C-alpha positions as CSV (number, residue, x, y, z in Angstrom):
1,X,85.1,113.6,47.0
2,X,84.9,112.2,43.4
3,X,87.5,110.3,41.5
4,X,87.5,108.5,38.2
5,X,89.9,105.6,38.0
6,X,91.0,104.4,34.6
7,X,91.3,100.7,33.7
8,X,94.8,99.3,33.8
9,X,96.0,96.9,31.1
10,X,99.3,95.3,30.1
11,X,100.7,96.2,26.7
12,X,100.7,93.4,24.2
13,X,102.6,95.3,21.5
14,X,106.1,94.7,22.7
15,X,108.4,91.9,22.0
16,X,107.5,88.9,24.3
17,X,109.6,86.3,26.0
18,X,108.5,83.0,27.5
19,X,109.0,82.7,31.2
20,X,110.6,79.5,32.6
21,X,108.8,77.2,35.0
22,X,110.8,78.4,37.9
23,X,109.4,81.9,37.5
24,X,109.8,84.4,40.3
25,X,106.1,85.1,40.8
26,X,104.1,83.6,38.0
27,X,101.0,83.2,37.9
28,X,80.2,119.0,51.9
29,X,83.4,121.1,52.2
30,X,85.7,119.9,49.5
31,X,85.3,118.7,45.9
32,X,88.0,116.7,44.5
33,X,87.9,115.8,40.8
34,X,90.4,113.8,38.7
35,X,90.4,112.5,35.1
36,X,92.4,109.5,33.8
37,X,95.7,110.2,32.1
38,X,96.2,109.2,28.5
39,X,100.0,109.2,28.8
40,X,101.5,105.9,28.0
41,X,104.4,106.4,30.5
42,X,103.1,107.5,33.8
43,X,105.7,108.3,36.5
44,X,104.1,106.0,39.0
45,X,101.5,103.5,38.4
46,X,102.0,101.2,41.5
47,X,103.0,102.0,45.0
48,X,104.5,98.5,45.6
49,X,106.0,95.8,43.4
50,X,106.2,92.4,44.9
51,X,109.3,90.3,44.0
52,X,109.2,86.7,45.2
53,X,109.7,83.1,44.3
54,X,106.3,81.7,43.8
55,X,106.9,78.1,44.8
56,X,108.2,79.2,48.3
57,X,105.7,81.9,49.3
58,X,103.0,82.5,46.7
59,X,100.2,80.8,48.6
60,X,101.3,81.8,52.1
61,X,103.3,84.8,53.2
62,X,103.2,86.7,49.9
63,X,99.5,86.2,49.5
64,X,98.8,87.4,53.1
65,X,101.0,90.4,52.6
66,X,99.3,91.2,49.3
67,X,95.8,91.1,50.8
68,X,96.8,93.2,53.8
69,X,98.4,96.0,51.6
70,X,95.4,95.9,49.3
71,X,93.1,96.3,52.2
72,X,95.0,99.5,53.1
73,X,94.3,100.9,49.6
74,X,97.9,100.4,48.5
75,X,98.3,99.8,44.8
76,X,100.4,96.6,44.5
77,X,101.8,94.9,41.4
78,X,102.0,91.1,41.7
79,X,102.6,89.5,38.4
80,X,100.7,86.2,38.9
81,X,97.7,88.4,39.0
82,X,98.5,91.0,36.2
83,X,99.8,88.2,33.9
84,X,97.9,85.0,33.2
85,X,99.4,81.7,33.8
86,X,101.4,80.4,30.9
87,X,101.2,83.7,29.1
88,X,104.2,85.0,27.2
89,X,105.4,88.2,29.0
90,X,106.9,91.3,27.6
91,X,108.7,94.3,28.9
92,X,105.6,94.9,31.0
93,X,107.3,93.4,33.9
94,X,110.3,95.7,33.9
95,X,108.1,98.6,33.2
96,X,106.1,97.7,36.4
97,X,109.3,97.9,38.4
98,X,110.1,101.3,36.9
99,X,106.6,102.5,37.7
100,X,106.7,101.4,41.4
101,X,107.7,103.5,44.4
102,X,108.6,100.5,46.5
103,X,109.9,97.1,45.7
104,X,109.3,94.4,48.4
105,X,111.8,91.7,47.8
106,X,111.0,88.4,49.6
107,X,114.1,86.3,49.8
108,X,113.3,82.6,50.3
109,X,115.3,79.3,50.1
110,X,114.8,78.8,46.4
111,X,114.7,82.4,45.5
112,X,118.2,82.4,43.7
113,X,117.4,79.3,41.8
114,X,115.1,81.3,39.6
115,X,116.9,83.4,37.0
116,X,113.7,85.5,36.7
117,X,113.8,86.4,40.3
118,X,117.5,87.4,39.9
119,X,116.7,89.4,36.7
120,X,113.9,91.2,38.5
121,X,116.2,91.9,41.4
122,X,119.0,93.3,39.2
123,X,116.4,95.7,37.6
124,X,115.1,96.7,41.1
125,X,118.6,97.5,42.3
126,X,119.5,99.4,39.2
127,X,116.4,101.5,39.7
128,X,117.1,102.0,43.3
129,X,120.4,103.3,42.5
130,X,118.9,105.9,40.4
131,X,116.8,107.0,43.5
132,X,113.7,105.9,41.7
133,X,112.4,103.5,44.2
134,X,112.9,102.1,47.8
135,X,113.8,98.5,48.4
136,X,112.2,96.7,51.4
137,X,113.8,93.2,51.9
138,X,112.1,90.4,53.7
139,X,114.3,87.4,54.6
140,X,111.9,84.5,54.7
141,X,113.6,81.8,56.6
142,X,116.9,82.6,55.2
143,X,119.8,84.3,56.8
144,X,120.6,87.8,55.5
145,X,124.3,86.9,55.3
146,X,123.4,84.0,52.9
147,X,121.8,86.6,50.6
148,X,124.7,89.0,50.8
149,X,127.5,86.4,50.5
150,X,125.7,83.9,48.3
151,X,126.2,81.2,50.8
152,X,123.9,78.3,51.9
153,X,121.1,77.7,49.3
154,X,122.2,80.7,47.4
155,X,125.5,79.2,46.8
156,X,123.9,76.0,45.6
157,X,121.8,78.1,43.2
158,X,124.8,79.9,41.7
159,X,126.7,76.6,41.3
160,X,123.7,75.5,39.1
161,X,123.7,78.8,37.2
162,X,127.3,78.8,36.5
163,X,127.1,75.3,34.9
164,X,124.3,76.5,32.6
165,X,125.8,77.2,29.2
166,X,122.9,79.6,28.5
167,X,123.8,81.9,31.3
168,X,126.7,84.4,30.8
169,X,129.2,85.1,33.6
170,X,128.4,88.8,33.4
171,X,124.8,88.0,34.3
172,X,125.8,86.0,37.3
173,X,128.2,88.7,38.4
174,X,125.4,91.1,38.0
175,X,123.0,89.0,40.0
176,X,125.6,88.5,42.8
177,X,126.1,92.2,43.0
178,X,122.3,92.8,43.3
179,X,122.0,90.2,46.0
180,X,124.9,91.9,48.0
181,X,123.3,95.3,47.8
182,X,119.7,94.2,48.5
183,X,120.9,91.8,51.2
184,X,122.7,94.6,53.0
185,X,119.5,96.8,53.4
186,X,117.8,96.5,56.8
187,X,114.6,94.7,56.5
188,X,112.5,92.0,58.2
189,X,113.9,88.6,59.2
190,X,111.2,86.0,59.5
191,X,112.7,83.3,61.7
192,X,111.3,83.3,65.2
193,X,108.6,85.9,64.8
194,X,104.9,85.7,63.8
195,X,104.3,86.4,60.1
196,X,101.2,88.3,60.9
197,X,103.0,90.7,63.1
198,X,105.6,91.4,60.4
199,X,102.9,91.9,57.8
200,X,101.2,94.5,60.1
201,X,104.6,96.3,60.5
202,X,105.2,96.4,56.8
203,X,101.6,97.7,56.1
204,X,101.9,100.4,58.8
205,X,105.2,101.7,57.5
206,X,104.1,101.8,53.9
207,X,100.8,103.5,54.7
208,X,102.6,106.1,56.8
209,X,105.3,106.9,54.3
210,X,103.0,107.0,51.3
211,X,100.6,109.3,53.2
212,X,103.4,111.6,54.4
213,X,105.5,111.7,51.3
214,X,103.3,114.1,49.5
215,X,101.3,115.6,52.4
216,X,101.3,119.5,52.6
217,X,101.0,119.0,56.4
218,X,103.6,118.1,58.9
219,X,102.4,114.6,58.8
220,X,104.4,113.2,61.7
221,X,102.6,115.6,64.1
222,X,99.2,114.2,63.2
223,X,97.8,111.8,65.6
224,X,96.0,108.5,64.6
225,X,95.6,109.8,61.0
226,X,96.9,106.7,59.2
227,X,93.9,104.5,60.0
228,X,91.5,107.1,58.6
229,X,93.6,107.5,55.5
230,X,93.7,103.7,55.0
231,X,89.9,103.5,55.3
232,X,89.5,106.3,52.7
233,X,91.9,104.6,50.3
234,X,90.0,101.4,50.7
235,X,86.7,103.1,50.0
236,X,88.3,104.9,46.9
237,X,89.6,101.6,45.5
238,X,91.9,103.2,42.9
239,X,92.1,100.0,40.9
240,X,88.4,100.0,40.1
241,X,87.0,101.5,36.9
242,X,84.0,103.2,38.4
243,X,83.3,106.7,39.6
244,X,83.0,107.2,43.3
245,X,81.6,110.0,45.4
246,X,82.7,109.8,49.1
247,X,81.4,112.1,51.7
248,X,83.3,113.0,54.9
249,X,80.9,114.3,57.6
250,X,81.3,115.1,61.3
251,X,81.6,118.0,63.8
252,X,83.6,121.1,62.9
253,X,87.2,121.0,63.7
254,X,87.6,117.2,63.9
255,X,89.9,117.1,60.8
256,X,87.6,116.5,57.8
257,X,89.4,119.1,55.6
258,X,92.9,117.9,56.6
259,X,91.8,114.2,55.8
260,X,90.6,115.3,52.4
261,X,93.7,117.2,51.7
262,X,95.9,114.3,52.6
263,X,93.9,111.9,50.4
264,X,94.1,114.4,47.5
265,X,97.8,114.9,47.9
266,X,98.4,111.2,47.8
267,X,96.1,110.4,44.9
268,X,97.1,113.3,42.7
269,X,100.8,113.1,43.3
270,X,101.6,109.5,44.2
271,X,99.9,107.8,41.2
272,X,100.4,109.9,38.1
273,X,97.2,108.3,36.5
274,X,95.4,111.6,35.8
275,X,95.9,114.3,33.3
276,X,94.5,116.8,35.7
277,X,93.1,117.3,39.3
278,X,91.5,120.0,41.3
279,X,91.0,120.6,45.0
280,X,88.6,123.4,45.8
281,X,87.9,124.5,49.3
282,X,85.2,126.5,51.1
283,X,82.5,125.7,48.6
284,X,79.6,127.0,50.7
285,X,81.3,130.2,51.7
286,X,82.4,130.9,48.1
287,X,79.1,130.1,46.3
288,X,76.6,132.5,47.7
289,X,76.1,134.3,44.3
290,X,76.2,133.6,40.6
291,X,79.5,135.5,40.4
292,X,81.0,133.2,43.1
293,X,79.9,130.2,41.2
294,X,81.5,131.3,37.9
295,X,84.7,132.0,39.8
296,X,84.7,128.5,41.3
297,X,84.0,127.0,37.9
298,X,87.0,128.9,36.4
299,X,89.2,127.6,39.2
300,X,88.0,124.1,38.6
301,X,88.5,124.1,34.8
302,X,91.8,126.0,34.9
303,X,93.5,123.8,37.5
304,X,92.3,120.6,35.6
305,X,93.3,121.9,32.1
306,X,96.5,123.6,33.5
307,X,95.7,126.7,31.5
308,X,93.5,129.7,32.1
309,X,89.9,129.1,31.2
310,X,87.5,132.0,31.2
311,X,84.0,131.4,32.6
312,X,82.0,134.6,32.2
313,X,78.9,133.3,33.9
314,X,77.8,130.2,35.8
315,X,75.5,129.1,33.0
316,X,78.5,128.9,30.6
317,X,80.4,126.8,33.3
318,X,77.6,124.3,33.5
319,X,77.3,124.0,29.8
């Protein structure tokens, strides 16, 4: 298996705005080949967008969750990593939301005091309504009803916002609506439960859904496949800039081909980071003669380039 992962960078060409100090989160048998995309607007760049209030959870729950998801090979956007401290930010943050499949929103006691958290949430809810992403709420030592009804600390936050002459009523109304919708989604309530258990549950759910979303197989009927996929995604390290060759070996019939297909389906479909990709099976069986080799070369080039490429002999294909 071979993949080439492009470097990721944040655009500096768009208009930039300074973020306030209460920012939300500052700070073998198969050959698989992919090439980086040159498109400036990929459909999905991230699998998960983390929305959280940094002062409450950055150095504890959010960081532990982030590390666990990364360990499973899940592509996560956390803006205190992608954007430097004190840096002016641009539309890159909103773009990251639009390019994510899931948004994990961590509601905490001071979450609603940050207008940046509320702005992020409004965008997340808007994008969810367009069926473009899935919201996974986490209620970090707050009651879900306080989020939905803007009571408790959320009421205090809106009292402060409504006194701020720089904040329009239409903005507070939009934020309240976003809180009502996101707070009504079933999620995880961290109150009398171990955080580590909840983090494991979230990681397992995301890993399973991401693997099964694009799989050509009846994924739910596969037994114990998630852990193998997680390990492969960790080895691939899709955020790295290098080229990796990964071999899958074992006895016949143990599922090597199926595992390779699942990984390919996820990488080629889930993260539109490549202009082209190709999955070629039965290499040994189909490469016994020069004619077979040129046929394989034609399949490889044609699927990557998405047009018919003629290869008349295997020497031409190598050149």
